[in-house]
C-alpha positions, 0 to 999 in steps of 0.5 A: 279561526280568528275571532275577526274572521269567524266574525265576518262570516256570520249572516241571515238574521231573524227573518222580521224586523222588529216594532215593540218590545212591549211583549214577547215577539215584537222588537225595536232595533231589530230585537225581536223578544223569544221565550226560547230560555224560559225568559224573556229575552231578544234573539241578540241575547240569546247565547245560541242559534237561534231563528225568530220569524215573526208573523208579519214576515210570514203573511208577507211570504204567503207561509200557511203551513209547516212546509212553507216555514221549514223552506225558509230555513237553513239547515231544516230539511224536510221530506214533504209527503203532502197533507195527508201523508205529512212532513219530516222535519230534521234540523242538522242532518240527523236521519237516517232516511226512514223514521216511521215509528221513532220518536222525531229528532226535531220536535214541534210545540205550539205555545206549551204544547207538543205537536208531534202527535203518533198517527200524524206522520210527522208535527200537527201541521197547524195552519198559520192563522193567529200566530205571533212568532215562529222560533227555531231552536237548533241544537239539543234542546234537552235540558229544557225541552224533554226527549226527542229534540236531539237536533232542535225545537220549532216552537209557534207562539200565538197571539195572546188576548188583549185586554186593552182593545177590541180587535179583529181581521178577516181574510180571504184568498182565491187562487188556481193551480196548474194542472189542477183546480181552484183552491181558497181559504177563509180566515177570521180573528176577534180579540175581545176584552171582557173587562181589564183583567179578562180578555177572549180571543177567537180565530177560525179558517177555513183552507181547501186545496184543489188536488192536481193529480188524476186517476186514470183508473177511475177517470177522476181529476184532481184525487188529492184534494183536501180541506182543512178547519182550524179554530183557536179560542184563548181566555187569559184571565189576570185576577190580581197584580201578580197572577194570570191564568191562560186558557187555550183550545184548538181543533183542527180537522181535515178530510184527505183524498189521496195523498200525493205519492205517484209511481215513476213508471206511470204519467207525471201527476196520475194515480191508476188505483181502484179504490179512491183514497179518503180520510177523516183526521181531527186533532184538539190540543188543550192547555191550561198556564198558570204564571205567578210572580213572587218578585224573586221568581215566577213560578209556571205550571203548564197542563196540557191535553191533546187527543186525535182520530184518524178514519181513512181507507186507501187502495194497497193493491200494489204493495200486498199483491205485486210486492209482498205476495211478489216476494214468494209466489212465482206471478203464475200463482198470482191472480188479478185481485185488488186490495183495499186497507181501512184504518181507524186511529185514536191518541190521546196525551196528557202532560204537565210541566211545572217550573220555577224560574229565578229573577235576581239582579245578582250574578247567580240565576237558575231555573227548577222544574218537573215534567209528566207525559201520558200518551195512549195510542190504539189502532186497527187496520183491517185489508179487505179482498173483494170477492170473487176475483178472476181466478179465486177458485185455482188460488184457493185450491193451490195456494190458500187451502181453503175457500173465500167467503169473505173479503178479509185478507189481513187485520191487526190491532196496536195498542201502546201506553208511554209515560215519562217522568223528568226533573230538570234545572239549570245554573247560569252565573255572571263572572262579569257583566259581560261574560256569562256561563250556565250549566243544565241538566234533566233526569228522566224516566221513560216507560212503555207498554204495548199490546199487538196482534196480527190475523194473516186471514188468508196464510195464517194458522186456521185462518178460515173455519170450515164454511171459508169465513176469515177468522177475526180473533187472535191466537197465542201465537199471533199476540205480542206484548212489549216493554220499555223502561229506561231512565238517564241524564243529560247535561248542556254547558253554554258560555258567552261573551257579550260586546256591550249591544254590539253582540256577543259569542259564545260556545255550547256543549251538549248532550241530546237523548232519545228514548228508545222502545219496542217492537210488537213482532208478528207471526210471518215478519221474521223479526229476530228475539233480538229484535224485540226492543231497541236501546236509546240513541244519544248525542254529544254536540259542539257549538261555537258561534256569534250574533252582531248588530251593525249599522245602527242595527240595520244589519244584524248577522249570525253564524255557527259552527256546529259538530255532533256526534251521534251513537246507537243511531235508531232506524229501520231495519229490514227482515229478509222477506222486506218487513221492517223493525226498528233497531240501533245502528252504530255510530255518526257524525254531522257537522257544518256551518250556518250563517244568517244576515238581515239588511234594513233601509240600507241603500234604499228605504223600505228595502230588507234583504235576508240571506241564509245558508247551511252546509250540513255534512252528516255521515256514518262513521261506522259501518253497519251491517246492512245499513251503509258503509263508514263515510257515507252521506245520511239520506235525504240530507242536502249538503247546501241550503240557501234562503233569499228573500227580499221585501219593499215596502212604501207609503205613496201618500194618503196612508196607502202603502205598496209593497213585494216580496220575493222568496227563493230558497234552494236545497242541493242534491241527496240520495234516498239510501247511504250507498250504492251497495249494502255492506254485509258482513262475513262472519268468518273474517270479520270484514264487510263486503259490498252486497249487490245493488242498493235499488232504494240509492235513488238520486234526489235532484237540487232544485230552486223554489221562488214564490212572489207577491204584491201588496197594498194595503190602506184604510184597515184594508190590504189586498195581495197578488201572489205566485207561488212556484213562479218557475213551476218547478218540479222536484222530489224531497222524497223516493221510495223503491218498492220491490215487486214481481208480478204479471201485473206490475214490476218493481216501481218507485214512489215519490212525493209530487210537489204543488205546481204553480199556483196564482192567487189574489187575497183580501183582507180588512183589519179593524 
């Protein structure tokens, strides 16, 4: 491909207009200032693929959570399991379909604090109350952002306290969801300068989403309701001209009903649980960042602490009775019992990073730094079967061989401690005024230990005492201890050439790395000894791209081609009984094209157009026993994704402005597993054969999702009328086959139901 033809195909810009280059997040001539390279640079000058979404653009589209952002980012696939289940985010197709228990391939930060917390099944869904911008860094970011960032990094950048003026904002919004109830949210923000060197900024929001799924067994409506309170306070202190201290504290507390998971054998948007689900979740993030400018370099120390609490219960009858017991008992031997499970989890993490960033006007610039992280987590889980139940006496005599005097059926406790120490650096050299090259590296030492026990309180050894009460103290055979240690390095090379203010072209070769770990086995899972530990996976990524501004900066275009070689892939492997454990699974490749384009005031003043497209071809390059054949596409990864946004704003007089916004996103079809057959290795011939049909090879249809809104503002007031999911599209980003054999249920497929059409109005006041 020639340079001219490559430049001509560039497309979707940073999806926001620019305003002021005085601080990061503002922009002039479509130049949004970002800090993805640990320096203040415009999006156009960053020599790799980065997308920046300003807070103003998020407000116009009505984005409130991470799923709203994800659907506007081409190449970012999402398995959205609703507020309770969380979302799995994957850049550039680096996923295997089941990532439970694994570190994410795409990391998420809020300012300097990691948001990938252990027990939320994905990154913390921080509500977007007072966000300056969101930065999307595509490709491996392991040099500056640590292990796990092999697909990319998403950074929430909060607005900083302002020492110059008092500022405040209040907003309210009410909406209704088809087949559901009334939703509302209320937010407030205030910025107060204490003096000319201290300022405080605080915000709070209450978000109440009515459910749209009904429990037909209990006769309850909207059982998947969720309510979230999110708050943040930030203090900025500048005690000396070159010294800045930033203190921040975020707290988010959520109460969830049942999740959005629905069985395909039942009517849409219904469940038939015997026990209503609920969960209370609280996360706290605190950070102190101290920066000192020496003139020749800037020193930054970032100290972060996070914790999370999860307490909840849910109906687990189908999985335990119909699937687990149905896998080894005949249907006639399984009585009509029900199961509910309770889960209590806690985690605590401390992160410290120190970095020194040079500020030389000469040809050399550099970054050096150190990193430390320590994470502790503990989880307690209990499954209970209320007694008595029909057929209990025969079940005790014929299957259990013991009397049931309490409702305990199974329990476990899982405790882990992980830590990482790393040192990193980057050296940049300007060969000419237009041509630069940089090389970076990171050395790391990852360690982990764990302690786990589980007790089968029905069928385990000495499960019941002479009086029929369950054993709750583990025996030596119930306990599993694990440990993990690994040291290594990753590297990155980048070079770029600038065409003045018109744009640049670049090339990057980077290595990515995700630490391995260990499995804590249980007595009845059948996990082999060789599966106790799993290795790190790693990637080598190749990328070329370019960014250009045209027509007096009214048009911005960006595009890249990438290829990622992925080896020693971490994934979930299952035992013959269906229990999962973590292992490594061979090799794959992900390659594709990403195009972004933005135009404003072209044809009609006040019109902004944003187009984004990505093509991702992610597939295995090696047949893997019981997983997939060479050439099969990665599950849950659409090949094509498209984002189209049009915005119009104009002043109608008396300082009043009106506007309209249209946002449509498209995701092509995908599958929930690698292929229609599982490969089975013939140990004699060394050849792979096709096993029986793979029931998890389930299609996920393509879909369009469209949001529209109208707005008016003036005199510090603003109002907005919106329709989310305009055409009431129902789609599935996740499907999971569960085998079952009982007189109460056969095999079934679970999927996550997306929110139906929602119509609402919002009003706000800024002062």
